C-alpha positions as CSV (number, residue, x, y, z in Angstrom):
1,X,0.0,0.0,0.0
2,X,1.4,3.4,-0.9
3,X,2.4,5.9,1.8
4,X,1.7,8.8,-0.5
5,X,-1.6,10.5,0.1
6,X,-4.0,10.7,-2.9
7,X,-3.8,14.5,-3.0
8,X,0.0,14.3,-3.1
9,X,-0.1,11.8,-5.9
10,X,-2.4,14.1,-7.8
11,X,-0.1,17.1,-7.3
12,X,2.9,15.1,-8.4
13,X,1.1,13.9,-11.5
14,X,0.0,17.5,-12.2
15,X,3.6,18.9,-11.9
16,X,4.9,16.2,-14.2
17,X,2.1,17.0,-16.7
18,X,2.9,20.7,-16.6
19,X,6.6,20.1,-17.0
20,X,6.0,17.9,-20.0
21,X,3.7,20.6,-21.5
22,X,6.3,23.3,-20.9
23,X,8.9,21.2,-22.6
24,X,6.6,20.8,-25.6
25,X,5.9,24.6,-25.7
26,X,9.6,25.4,-25.5
27,X,10.4,23.1,-28.4
28,X,7.6,24.5,-30.5
29,X,8.7,28.0,-29.6
30,X,12.3,27.2,-30.5
31,X,11.3,25.7,-33.9
32,X,9.1,28.7,-34.7
33,X,11.8,31.2,-33.9
34,X,14.3,29.2,-35.9
35,X,11.9,29.1,-38.9
36,X,11.2,32.9,-38.7
37,X,14.9,33.7,-38.6
38,X,15.5,31.5,-41.7
39,X,12.7,33.3,-43.5
40,X,14.2,36.7,-42.6
41,X,17.5,35.4,-44.0
42,X,16.4,33.6,-47.1
43,X,13.6,36.0,-48.2
44,X,14.1,39.5,-46.8
45,X,17.9,39.3,-46.5
46,X,18.3,38.0,-50.1
47,X,16.0,40.6,-51.5
48,X,17.8,43.5,-49.7
49,X,21.2,42.2,-51.0
50,X,19.8,42.1,-54.5
51,X,18.5,45.7,-54.1
52,X,21.9,46.8,-53.0
53,X,23.5,45.3,-56.1
54,X,21.0,46.8,-58.4
55,X,21.4,50.2,-56.8
56,X,25.1,50.0,-57.2
57,X,24.7,49.2,-61.0
58,X,22.3,52.1,-61.3
59,X,24.5,54.5,-59.5
60,X,27.4,53.7,-61.8
61,X,25.2,54.7,-64.8
62,X,24.3,58.1,-63.3
63,X,25.8,61.2,-64.9
64,X,28.2,63.3,-62.8
65,X,25.8,66.3,-63.1
66,X,23.6,67.1,-61.4
67,X,25.2,65.9,-58.2
68,X,21.8,65.7,-56.4
69,X,21.0,62.4,-58.1
70,X,24.2,60.7,-56.9
71,X,23.6,62.2,-53.4
72,X,20.2,60.7,-53.3
73,X,21.6,57.3,-54.5
74,X,24.1,57.4,-51.7
75,X,21.4,58.1,-49.2
76,X,19.4,55.1,-50.5
77,X,22.5,52.9,-50.2
78,X,23.1,54.0,-46.6
79,X,19.4,53.3,-45.8
80,X,19.6,49.8,-47.4
81,X,22.7,49.0,-45.3
82,X,20.9,50.1,-42.2
83,X,17.9,47.9,-43.0
84,X,20.2,44.9,-43.8
85,X,22.0,45.4,-40.4
86,X,18.6,45.6,-38.5
87,X,17.4,42.5,-40.3
88,X,20.6,40.7,-39.3
89,X,20.1,41.7,-35.7
90,X,16.5,40.5,-35.7
91,X,17.6,37.2,-37.1
92,X,20.1,36.9,-34.3
93,X,17.6,37.7,-31.6
94,X,15.2,35.2,-32.9
95,X,17.7,32.4,-33.4
96,X,21.5,32.2,-33.0
97,X,22.3,30.1,-36.0
98,X,26.0,30.0,-35.0
99,X,25.0,27.5,-32.3
100,X,23.5,25.2,-34.9
101,X,26.1,25.6,-37.7
102,X,29.4,26.4,-35.8
103,X,28.8,24.9,-32.4
104,X,28.6,26.0,-28.8
105,X,32.2,27.2,-28.5
106,X,31.9,29.6,-31.4
107,X,28.5,30.9,-30.4
108,X,29.6,31.4,-26.7
109,X,32.9,33.0,-27.6
110,X,31.4,35.5,-29.9
111,X,28.5,36.4,-27.5
112,X,30.9,37.0,-24.6
113,X,33.3,39.1,-26.7
114,X,30.4,41.2,-28.2
115,X,29.1,41.7,-24.7
116,X,32.4,43.0,-23.5
117,X,32.7,45.4,-26.4
118,X,29.2,46.7,-26.1
119,X,29.2,47.4,-22.4
120,X,33.0,48.1,-22.1
121,X,33.7,45.5,-19.4
122,X,36.4,42.9,-19.2
123,X,34.6,39.8,-20.4
124,X,36.5,36.5,-20.3
125,X,35.5,32.9,-21.2
126,X,36.8,29.5,-20.5
127,X,35.5,26.7,-22.8
128,X,36.3,23.0,-23.1
129,X,39.1,22.1,-25.5
130,X,36.7,20.0,-27.5
131,X,33.3,20.9,-28.7
132,X,30.8,19.8,-25.9
133,X,28.9,16.7,-26.7
134,X,25.2,17.4,-25.9
135,X,21.9,17.5,-27.6
136,X,20.5,20.5,-29.5
137,X,18.0,21.0,-26.7
138,X,20.8,21.2,-24.1
139,X,22.7,23.6,-26.3
140,X,19.7,25.9,-26.6
141,X,19.2,25.9,-22.8
142,X,22.9,26.7,-22.3
143,X,22.8,29.6,-24.7
144,X,19.6,31.0,-23.3
145,X,21.1,30.8,-19.8
146,X,24.2,32.7,-20.9
147,X,22.1,35.3,-22.7
148,X,19.9,35.8,-19.6
149,X,23.0,35.9,-17.3
150,X,24.6,38.6,-19.4
151,X,21.4,40.5,-19.7
152,X,21.0,40.7,-15.9
153,X,24.6,41.8,-15.5
154,X,24.1,44.6,-18.0
155,X,20.8,45.7,-16.3
156,X,21.7,45.5,-12.6
157,X,25.2,44.5,-11.6
158,X,27.3,47.5,-12.5
159,X,30.1,45.1,-13.1
160,X,33.5,45.7,-14.6
161,X,34.5,42.1,-15.0
162,X,32.6,39.0,-16.3
163,X,33.7,35.4,-16.4
164,X,31.9,32.7,-18.4
165,X,33.0,29.2,-17.6
166,X,31.7,26.0,-19.4
167,X,32.6,22.7,-17.9
168,X,31.9,19.5,-19.9
169,X,32.3,15.9,-18.5
170,X,30.8,12.5,-19.3
171,X,27.7,12.9,-17.1
172,X,26.9,16.6,-17.0
173,X,27.6,20.0,-18.4
174,X,27.8,23.1,-16.3
175,X,27.7,26.8,-17.2
176,X,28.8,29.5,-14.8
177,X,28.4,33.3,-15.4
178,X,30.2,35.3,-12.8
179,X,30.6,39.1,-12.3
180,X,32.2,41.4,-9.8
181,X,29.2,43.7,-9.5
182,X,26.7,44.5,-6.7
183,X,25.4,41.0,-6.3
184,X,22.0,39.6,-6.9
185,X,18.9,41.2,-5.6
186,X,15.8,39.5,-4.4
187,X,15.3,36.1,-6.3
188,X,13.2,36.5,-9.4
189,X,12.5,40.2,-8.6
190,X,11.6,42.9,-11.0
191,X,11.2,42.9,-14.8
192,X,13.7,40.1,-15.3
193,X,11.9,37.5,-13.1
194,X,10.2,35.8,-16.0
195,X,13.4,35.5,-18.0
196,X,15.1,33.7,-15.2
197,X,12.0,31.6,-14.5
198,X,11.7,30.5,-18.1
199,X,15.4,29.4,-18.1
200,X,15.0,27.7,-14.8
201,X,11.9,25.8,-16.0
202,X,13.7,24.8,-19.2
203,X,16.6,23.4,-17.0
204,X,14.1,21.5,-14.8
205,X,12.5,19.9,-17.9
206,X,16.0,18.6,-18.8
207,X,16.6,17.3,-15.3
208,X,18.9,20.2,-14.4
209,X,19.0,23.2,-12.1
210,X,19.6,26.9,-12.4
211,X,20.8,29.0,-9.5
212,X,21.6,32.7,-9.0
213,X,23.6,33.4,-5.9
214,X,26.0,35.9,-4.4
215,X,29.6,34.8,-4.9
216,X,31.9,34.5,-1.9
217,X,34.4,36.9,-3.5
218,X,31.7,39.4,-4.4
219,X,29.3,39.9,-7.2
220,X,27.0,37.1,-8.3
221,X,27.2,33.8,-10.0
222,X,24.5,32.2,-12.3
223,X,25.0,28.4,-12.5
224,X,23.2,26.1,-14.9
225,X,23.8,22.4,-14.4
226,X,22.4,19.9,-16.9
227,X,22.7,16.1,-16.8
228,X,23.5,14.7,-20.2
229,X,21.2,12.3,-22.0
230,X,22.6,8.7,-22.2
231,X,23.1,9.2,-26.0
232,X,25.1,12.4,-25.5
233,X,27.2,11.0,-22.7
234,X,28.1,7.8,-24.6
């Protein structure tokens, strides 16, 4: 006879059901973002590139006088370049294709370096010598955790140094995002609470954990720990 009360069994089943549903929603969301990013690249991006080439050919045919025509063509070229760059940024926000085509190490390295340049902080990273062996779902969770950690540092920490450490072994993979800023506030407080919660629930669905704590040496540390699937660990 089970020692678990019927209401506890119901709660446990409900939690498992919600976790499974959230995992399905996350996967569907990831696939939709990936598809939208590819559409922006293949359709909008290709059309804008073609327009730039046609404008270049047209500009070469323009007479030197009056100069107003060439000035207007130059303005159109600058506008097209701005639209192309904005399109590229939207693609990147929707889906980081470097993770899929170039791997975790390249995606992480570029993201950390860009963060350091944008916010003028000393951003360092330590990655495994070999490309981590994990599923796409694990890679996406790791990337989202890194993005959320850096976003929180930029918004609240006032840090001057950031360290990103990725450890990979046979059984699990761990990401740590540390800073020397003011330390974490109340758990899941403010406008960022849902970002952290979504990453934490994604980690739970994969059997892992996400923690944001004050670091003994000052600042804060965001740690994501994910157990590997049997196939990835083999």
